[in-house]
PAZAPA-4460 file (N, C-alpha, C; in steps of 0.05 Angstrom, whole numbers, plus 32768, in hexadecimal, padded with zeros to 4 digits):
% residues 83
    n_x    n_y    n_z   ca_x   ca_y   ca_z    c_x    c_y    c_z   seq   type   mol
   8047   801A   81CE   8035   800D   81BC   8031   8020   81A4     1      M     A
   802B   8013   818D   8028   8022   8175   8011   8016   8164     2      M     A
   8001   8026   8158   7FEB   801D   8147   7FF7   8012   812D     3      L     A
   7FED   7FFA   8126   7FF6   7FEE   810E   7FDD   7FE4   80FF     4      N     A
   7FD1   7FF4   80EE   7FB8   7FEC   80E1   7FBB   7FD4   80CE     5      P     A
   7FD3   7FCE   80C5   7FD8   7FB8   80B2   7FDF   7F9E   80C1     6      D     A
   7FDF   7F9E   80DB   7FE7   7F86   80EA   7FD3   7F6F   80E4     7      Q     A
   7FDF   7F58   80DF   7FCF   7F40   80DA   7FD5   7F2A   80EE     8      Q     A
   7FC0   7F1D   80F6   7FC3   7F07   8109   7FBF   7EED   80FB     9      F     A
   7FCC   7ED8   8103   7FC7   7EBE   80F6   7FAA   7EB5   80F9    10      P     A
   7F9F   7EA9   80E4   7F83   7EA1   80E5   7F80   7E86   80F3    11      T     A
   7F94   7E75   80F2   7F92   7E5B   80FE   7FA6   7E58   8115    12      Q     A
   7F9D   7E4C   812A   7FAF   7E46   8141   7FB6   7E29   813F    13      R     A
   7FD0   7E23   8143   7FD8   7E08   8144   7FD8   7DFE   8160    14      R     A
   7FC7   7DEB   8165   7FC5   7DDF   8180   7FD2   7DC4   8180    15      L     A
   7FDD   7DBC   8198   7FE9   7DA2   8199   7FD5   7D8C   8194    16      P     A
   7FDE   7D77   8187   7FCC   7D61   8181   7FD6   7D48   8190    17      T     A
   7FC4   7D36   8195   7FCB   7D1D   81A3   7FC0   7D06   8192    18      F     A
   7FCE   7CF0   8192   7FC5   7CD9   8184   7FAF   7CCB   8194    19      D     A
   7F9B   7CC2   8185   7F86   7CB2   8192   7F90   7C95   8195    20      E     A
   7F8F   7C8B   81AD   7F98   7C70   81B3   7F80   7C5F   81B9    21      V     A
   7F7E   7C48   81AC   7F66   7C37   81AF   7F62   7C2E   81CC    22      A     A
   7F77   7C2B   81DC   7F74   7C21   81F7   7F6A   7C36   820A    23      T     A
   7F6A   7C50   8202   7F60   7C65   8214   7F43   7C6B   820E    24      H     A
   7F35   7C73   8223   7F19   7C7A   8220   7F17   7C95   8212    25      T     A
   7EFF   7C9A   8207   7EFB   7CB4   81F9   7EFD   7CCB   820E    26      K     A
   7F0C   7CDF   8206   7F0F   7CF6   8217   7F28   7CF4   8229    27      G     A
   7F38   7CDF   8227   7F50   7CDC   8237   7F63   7CF3   8231    28      Y     A
   7F6F   7CFE   8246   7F83   7D13   8243   7F9D   7D09   824D    29      V     A
   7FB2   7D09   823C   7FCD   7D00   8246   7FD6   7D12   825D    30      P     A
   7FE1   7D06   8272   7FE9   7D15   8289   7FFC   7D05   829A    31      H     A
   8009   7D12   82AD   801A   7D06   82C1   800E   7D0C   82DC    32      Y     A
   800E   7CF9   82EE   8005   7CFD   8309   801A   7D0E   8318    33      L     A
   8013   7D1D   832D   8026   7D2D   833B   803E   7D1D   8344    34      P     A
   8056   7D29   833E   806F   7D1C   8346   8078   7D06   8333    35      G     A
   806B   7D02   831D   8073   7CEC   830A   807B   7CF6   82EF    36      Q     A
   807D   7D10   82EA   8085   7D1A   82D0   80A3   7D18   82CD    37      N     A
   80AD   7D08   82BA   80CA   7D04   82B7   80D8   7D1C   82AA    38      P     A
   80C9   7D2F   829F   80D5   7D46   8291   80DB   7D5E   82A3    39      S     A
   80D2   7D5D   82BC   80D5   7D75   82CD   80F2   7D7C   82D2    40      L     A
   8104   7D69   82D4   8120   7D6E   82DA   8131   7D74   82C1    41      R     A
   8125   7D73   82AA   8135   7D77   8291   8144   7D91   8290    42      G     A
   8137   7DA7   8297   8144   7DC2   8296   8159   7DC4   82AB    43      F     A
   8153   7DBC   82C3   8167   7DBE   82D9   817F   7DAC   82D4    44      S     A
   817A   7D94   82C9   8191   7D82   82C4   81A1   7D8C   82AC    45      D     A
   8194   7D98   8298   81A3   7DA2   8281   81B3   7DBB   8287    46      G     A
   81AB   7DCB   829A   81B9   7DE4   82A0   81C9   7DE4   82BA    47      T     A
   81C5   7DCE   82CA   81D1   7DCC   82E5   81C5   7DE1   82F8    48      R     A
   81AE   7DEB   82F1   81A0   7DFE   8302   8191   7DEF   8318    49      F     A
   8190   7DF8   8330   8183   7DE9   8346   8165   7DE3   833F    50      P     A
   815D   7DCA   8342   8142   7DC1   833C   812E   7DD1   834C    51      Y     A
   8134   7DD5   8365   8121   7DE4   8377   811C   7E00   836D    52      E     A
   8130   7E0C   8361   812D   7E28   8357   811C   7E28   833E    53      A     A
   811B   7E13   832F   810A   7E12   8317   80ED   7E0C   831D    54      T     A
   80E8   7E01   8334   80CD   7DFA   833B   80C2   7E0A   8353    55      R     A
   80D0   7E1F   835B   80C9   7E2D   8374   80B3   7E42   8371    56      G     A
   80AD   7E4B   8359   8098   7E5F   8355   80A0   7E7A   835F    57      G     A
   808D   7E88   836B   8092   7EA4   8373   80A9   7EA8   8387    58      K     A
   80AE   7E93   8397   80C3   7E96   83AB   80DF   7E96   839F    59      E     A
   80E2   7E8B   8387   80FD   7E89   837A   8100   7E9C   8363    60      T     A
   80ED   7EAD   835D   80F0   7EBE   8345   80FE   7ED9   834A    61      M     A
   8103   7EE0   8363   810F   7EFA   8369   812D   7EF6   836D    62      H     A
   813D   7F0B   8368   815A   7F09   836B   8163   7F01   8387    63      P     A
   8153   7F07   839B   815B   7F00   83B7   815E   7EE2   83BB    64      E     A
   8151   7ED2   83AB   8153   7EB5   83AD   816F   7EAB   83A7    65      Y     A
   817E   7EBA   8397   8199   7EB1   8390   81AB   7EAF   83A9    66      R     A
   81A7   7EC0   83BD   81B7   7EBE   83D5   81B1   7EA4   83E4    67      S     A
   8199   7E9A   83E2   8192   7E80   83EF   819E   7E68   83E0    68      Q     A
   81A1   7E6B   83C6   81AC   7E54   83B6   81CA   7E53   83B8    69      V     A
   81D7   7E69   83B9   81F5   7E69   83BA   8200   7E6B   839E    70      G     A
   8219   7E63   839B   8227   7E64   8381   821F   7E4D   8370    71      D     A
   8213   7E52   8359   820A   7E3D   8347   8218   7E41   832C    72      V     A
   8225   7E2C   8323   8232   7E2D   8308   8220   7E1F   82F4    73      R     A
   8215   7E2F   82E2   8202   7E23   82CF   8210   7E21   82B4    74      T     A
   8202   7E14   82A1   820C   7E12   8286   81F5   7E18   8273    75      R     A
   81FA   7E24   825C   81E4   7E2A   8249   81D8   7E11   823D    76      P     A
   81BF   7E13   8236   81B2   7DFD   8228   81BD   7DFB   820C    77      L     A
   81BE   7DE4   8200   81C7   7DE2   81E4   81B3   7DF0   81D1    78      P     A
   81BE   7DFD   81BD   81AD   7E0B   81AA   81A1   7DF7   8197    79      R     A
   8188   7DFD   818E   817B   7DED   817B   8188   7DF0   8160    80      A     A
   8189   7DDA   8150   8195   7DDB   8136   8183   7DEC   8123    81      A     A
   8190   7DFE   8114   8181   7E0F   8102   8181   7E02   80E6    82      T     A
   816B   7E02   80D8   816A   7DF4   80BE   8178   7E04   80A9    83      P     A
***
């Protein structure tokens, strides 16, 4: 770590916004019920990485888990277009 007396932090934080929909009650928070989120498999489908390994938490984060999965051939995610 190093002291930086000229360091500046942004004054405004950009928070995600949601559209207000007339059919929803005040205070409604967009959400998915457990097991109904269609986006959970996006990363594993895009990289061919086992879905269980992406959702396993602390049991799947250590290198020893690789021996349980076996040989996995993955592919890189597509790069975002640069302006």
